[in-house]
C-alpha positions in Angstrom: 156.6 159.4 68.7 153.0 160.2 69.6 151.2 162.4 72.1 147.4 162.4 72.5 146.1 165.0 75.0 142.4 164.3 74.6 139.6 166.6 75.9 140.3 169.6 78.0 138.5 169.8 81.3 137.8 172.8 83.5 139.6 172.6 86.9 136.2 172.7 88.7 135.0 169.5 86.9 134.4 167.1 89.7 133.5 163.9 87.7 135.6 160.8 87.8 138.1 160.5 85.0 137.1 157.3 83.2 140.5 155.6 83.5 141.0 156.5 87.2 140.3 153.6 89.5 137.2 154.2 91.8 139.4 153.8 94.9 141.8 156.6 93.6 139.1 159.1 92.6 138.6 160.5 96.2 142.3 161.1 96.5 142.3 163.0 93.2 139.2 165.0 94.1 140.6 166.2 97.4 143.9 167.3 95.7 142.1 168.8 92.7 139.9 171.0 94.9 143.0 172.2 96.7 144.7 173.4 93.5 141.8 174.1 91.1 142.1 177.9 91.5 145.7 177.8 90.4 145.1 175.7 87.3 143.7 176.7 83.9 142.7 173.3 82.7 143.3 169.5 83.0 143.6 166.6 80.6 142.9 163.0 81.7 144.3 159.7 80.5 146.9 161.4 78.4 148.5 158.9 76.0 152.1 159.1 74.8 154.7 156.8 73.4 158.1 156.9 71.8 157.1 154.2 69.2 157.1 155.6 65.7 153.8 156.1 64.0 153.4 153.3 61.4 153.3 154.3 57.8 150.0 152.4 57.5 148.4 155.0 59.7 147.2 157.5 57.0 144.7 159.5 59.1 144.4 160.7 62.7 141.9 158.0 63.4 144.3 155.4 62.0 147.1 156.8 64.3 144.8 156.5 67.3 144.0 152.8 66.5 147.7 151.9 66.1 149.1 154.1 68.9 146.6 154.3 71.7 146.8 150.6 72.9 150.7 150.8 73.2 150.8 154.2 74.8 151.7 155.0 78.4 148.8 156.9 80.1 149.2 159.8 82.5 146.3 159.9 85.0 146.1 163.7 84.8 148.0 166.6 83.2 147.4 170.1 84.3 148.4 173.5 82.9 148.7 176.5 85.2 149.6 179.1 82.6 153.4 178.6 82.8 154.1 175.0 83.7 152.8 171.5 82.9 151.9 169.3 85.9 151.9 165.5 85.4 150.0 163.5 88.0 150.3 159.9 89.0 147.3 159.2 91.3 147.2 156.3 93.7 145.7 156.3 97.1 148.5 153.9 98.3 151.5 154.8 96.2 154.4 152.4 96.1 157.5 152.0 93.9 155.3 151.3 90.8 153.8 154.8 91.1 157.3 156.2 91.5 158.5 154.5 88.3 155.5 155.7 86.4 156.0 159.3 87.6 159.6 159.3 86.5 158.8 157.7 83.1 156.0 160.1 82.4 158.2 163.1 83.1 161.1 161.8 81.0 158.8 160.7 78.1 157.0 164.1 78.2 160.2 166.0 78.1 161.5 163.9 75.1 158.2 164.4 73.3 158.6 168.1 73.8 161.3 168.0 71.1 158.5 167.1 68.6 155.4 168.6 70.1 156.9 171.8 71.5 155.0 172.2 74.7 158.0 174.4 75.5 157.9 174.9 79.3 158.8 173.4 82.7 157.3 170.1 83.6 156.6 169.0 87.2 155.8 165.4 88.0 153.8 164.4 91.1 152.6 161.4 93.0 149.2 162.1 94.7 148.4 159.7 97.5 146.6 159.2 100.8 149.0 156.9 102.5 152.6 157.9 103.3 155.3 155.4 102.3 158.6 156.8 103.6 160.7 154.9 101.1 158.7 156.2 98.1 158.7 159.8 99.6 162.5 159.6 100.0 163.2 158.4 96.5 160.8 161.0 95.1 162.9 163.7 96.7 166.1 162.2 95.2 164.4 162.0 91.7 162.7 165.4 91.7 159.2 164.0 91.9 156.8 165.9 94.1 155.0 163.7 96.7 151.7 165.0 97.9 149.7 163.4 100.7 146.0 164.4 100.8 
């Protein structure tokens, strides 16, 4: 199992996270501005996987070379002082986004057994375009659906 948080960003940072598609950045920026005062920090492009770290990976740099390419990547992870918030950002979220949000939450919670984040995790889809089917299934699966 492997979790790589990466660099910590101030909630007021208004740059484009490098992995975020250009078309999705305005969606994120509108939402980020709305919640920035409530958050302590964000991480972007957070990598995690259930794959075991190979024995050949002797250093942290080796681990990254082996694990980063096979990891799942969360667009943004925020900390508000008591809870982790996992964000799937897509200006036109469909079922793929829903699957990713569910997978991120479940992987994060499993990795907590090793990395001891030790707190509640909330998973979100941040979008601009309402899809009633996705919104309905989000409600059934405990994924927060935010339209900005």
